[in-house]
C-alpha positions as CSV (number, residue, x, y, z in Angstrom):
1,M,86.4,170.0,11.4
2,I,82.8,170.2,10.2
3,E,80.3,172.3,12.1
4,L,77.1,170.3,12.0
5,A,75.2,172.8,14.1
6,P,76.0,175.5,16.6
7,D,78.2,174.0,19.3
8,L,78.4,170.6,17.5
9,W,81.4,169.6,15.5
10,L,82.4,166.5,13.5
11,F,86.1,165.7,13.1
12,P,86.5,163.2,10.3
13,G,89.3,160.8,10.0
14,P,91.4,158.9,12.5
15,S,92.5,160.5,15.8
16,D,94.0,159.4,19.1
17,R,93.1,160.6,22.5
18,D,95.7,163.4,22.5
19,D,94.3,164.7,19.2
20,R,90.8,164.8,20.6
21,D,92.0,166.4,23.8
22,R,93.9,169.1,21.9
23,A,90.9,169.9,19.7
24,T,88.5,169.9,22.7
25,R,90.7,172.3,24.6
26,K,90.9,174.6,21.5
27,V,87.1,174.7,21.1
28,I,86.5,175.2,24.9
29,A,89.2,177.9,25.1
30,A,87.5,179.8,22.3
31,K,84.2,179.7,24.1
32,L,85.8,180.8,27.4
33,A,88.2,183.3,25.8
34,C,91.2,181.9,27.5
35,A,94.3,180.0,26.4
36,A,93.9,176.3,25.4
37,R,96.8,175.3,27.6
38,D,94.9,176.6,30.6
39,I,91.9,174.3,30.1
40,R,91.9,171.2,32.4
41,F,89.3,168.5,32.2
42,E,88.8,165.1,33.7
43,V,86.7,162.0,32.9
44,G,84.1,161.0,35.5
45,I,83.2,157.5,36.6
46,T,80.7,157.0,33.7
47,G,83.3,158.2,31.2
48,K,81.8,161.7,30.7
49,P,84.4,164.4,30.5
50,R,84.0,167.8,32.3
51,V,85.9,171.0,32.6
52,V,87.6,171.3,36.0
53,F,89.6,174.5,35.3
54,P,88.7,177.2,34.9
55,S,85.6,176.9,36.9
56,C,82.6,177.4,34.5
57,P,79.2,176.1,33.7
58,L,80.4,174.7,30.3
59,N,79.4,171.1,29.6
60,F,80.7,168.9,26.8
61,S,80.4,165.4,25.4
62,R,82.4,163.4,22.9
63,A,82.0,160.2,20.9
64,C,84.6,158.5,18.8
65,R,84.5,155.9,16.1
66,P,87.2,154.7,13.7
67,G,86.1,157.1,10.9
68,G,86.0,160.2,13.1
69,W,84.7,161.8,16.3
70,V,82.2,164.4,17.4
71,L,82.2,167.1,20.1
72,A,79.1,168.8,21.5
73,V,79.3,171.8,23.9
74,S,76.6,173.5,26.0
75,D,77.0,176.7,27.9
76,A,74.9,175.8,30.9
77,K,72.9,172.6,30.2
78,R,74.0,169.0,30.4
79,V,74.8,167.6,26.9
80,G,75.4,164.1,25.5
81,V,76.4,163.1,22.0
82,D,76.7,159.8,20.1
83,L,78.2,159.0,16.7
84,E,77.6,155.8,14.7
85,P,78.3,154.6,11.2
86,L,75.3,153.2,9.3
87,P,76.4,149.7,8.3
88,Q,74.0,147.8,6.2
89,D,75.2,144.3,7.2
90,M,75.0,144.4,11.0
91,D,72.7,142.0,12.8
92,W,71.4,144.3,15.6
93,T,68.3,142.1,16.3
94,P,69.7,140.7,19.6
95,I,70.3,144.3,20.8
96,V,66.7,145.3,20.0
97,R,65.3,142.1,21.6
98,H,67.2,142.5,24.9
99,L,67.6,146.3,25.3
100,F,64.7,148.1,23.7
101,S,61.1,148.5,25.0
102,T,58.4,146.3,23.5
103,A,56.9,149.2,21.6
104,E,60.3,150.2,20.2
105,Q,60.9,146.6,19.2
106,N,57.5,146.4,17.4
107,W,58.2,149.7,15.7
108,I,61.6,148.6,14.3
109,H,60.3,145.2,13.1
110,G,57.4,147.0,11.4
111,L,59.8,149.2,9.3
112,S,60.5,148.3,5.7
113,P,63.9,146.6,5.4
114,S,65.2,149.7,3.4
115,V,64.9,152.0,6.5
116,R,65.2,149.5,9.4
117,T,68.9,150.0,9.9
118,E,68.6,153.7,10.1
119,G,65.6,153.4,12.5
120,F,67.6,151.2,14.8
121,F,70.6,153.6,14.8
122,R,68.3,156.6,15.4
123,L,67.0,154.9,18.5
124,W,70.4,153.7,19.6
125,T,72.2,157.0,19.2
126,G,69.3,158.9,20.8
127,K,69.4,156.6,23.8
128,E,73.2,156.9,24.1
129,A,73.2,160.7,23.8
130,V,70.5,161.0,26.5
131,L,72.3,158.6,28.8
132,K,75.5,160.5,28.4
133,A,73.8,163.8,29.1
134,E,72.3,162.2,32.3
135,E,75.8,160.9,33.1
136,S,74.5,157.4,33.6
137,G,75.9,155.7,30.5
138,I,74.6,152.4,29.2
139,A,75.8,150.2,32.1
140,D,72.3,150.3,33.6
141,G,70.7,149.4,30.2
142,V,69.0,151.4,27.5
143,A,65.3,150.6,28.1
144,D,65.2,154.1,29.5
145,P,64.9,156.5,27.9
146,D,61.9,155.1,26.0
147,F,61.4,156.7,22.7
148,T,57.9,155.2,22.1
149,D,56.1,158.5,22.2
150,L,58.3,159.7,19.2
151,L,57.7,156.7,17.0
152,G,55.2,157.8,14.4
153,I,54.0,156.4,11.1
154,G,56.8,155.7,8.7
155,P,60.6,155.4,9.1
156,W,60.9,158.3,11.6
157,P,58.9,161.3,12.6
158,D,59.1,164.1,10.1
159,L,61.7,166.3,11.9
160,D,65.2,165.5,13.1
161,S,64.6,167.4,16.3
162,H,62.4,166.1,19.1
163,H,61.6,166.7,22.8
164,L,61.5,163.7,25.1
165,D,60.4,163.3,28.7
166,I,63.0,161.4,30.7
167,K,63.4,160.3,34.3
168,S,65.6,163.3,35.1
169,G,63.3,165.8,33.4
170,H,63.2,166.7,29.7
171,A,65.6,166.4,26.8
172,S,65.9,168.0,23.4
173,V,67.2,165.4,20.9
174,Q,68.6,166.2,17.4
175,W,70.0,163.9,14.7
176,F,72.4,164.8,12.0
177,K,73.3,162.7,9.0
178,Q,76.7,163.1,7.4
179,G,76.2,161.7,4.0
180,S,74.5,158.3,4.0
181,E,77.1,156.6,6.2
182,L,77.2,158.5,9.5
183,L,74.6,159.4,12.1
184,V,75.2,161.9,15.0
185,C,72.8,162.5,17.8
186,R,73.0,165.3,20.4
187,A,70.8,165.4,23.5
188,V,70.5,168.5,25.7
189,L,68.8,168.3,29.1
190,N,66.4,171.1,29.9
């Protein structure tokens, strides 16, 4: 387990659902000062998990890929997280064309080829994390949230932490790179 930031952990390596559930219960139990065996959670219609016992304002989100998984926890605010490998040979052009706003498409296509893949994955993970926090998932598309206001000159705005106005209010979005091959994004709704 690697702590990327307070209340954000990366679990490298393969895992199955039981492994992820055990680790999630352990982290949540530590935050609630109770036994891990007492923690009960369920997955909602959109796939977002939530604590159902004991009753608490705790919110959490997980994302899993073959190389590992990530867990984000928030004491009182809704949280979403996404994790993606940074492959250099993926053709994501159709995704950009069909799912991103015109300004986002123009920004990605304007990037130099050396940073274009990371630019795509920053937008993708940001959108996924915000949608998970909103508990809407990607079934309704990813045109919203629109990251146009964050797209500055160069491969990405200077900082890896941004604030974004979204349809349900406001989100704080942070990206974390693990080496050069993995990108994690956490979104917390304010």
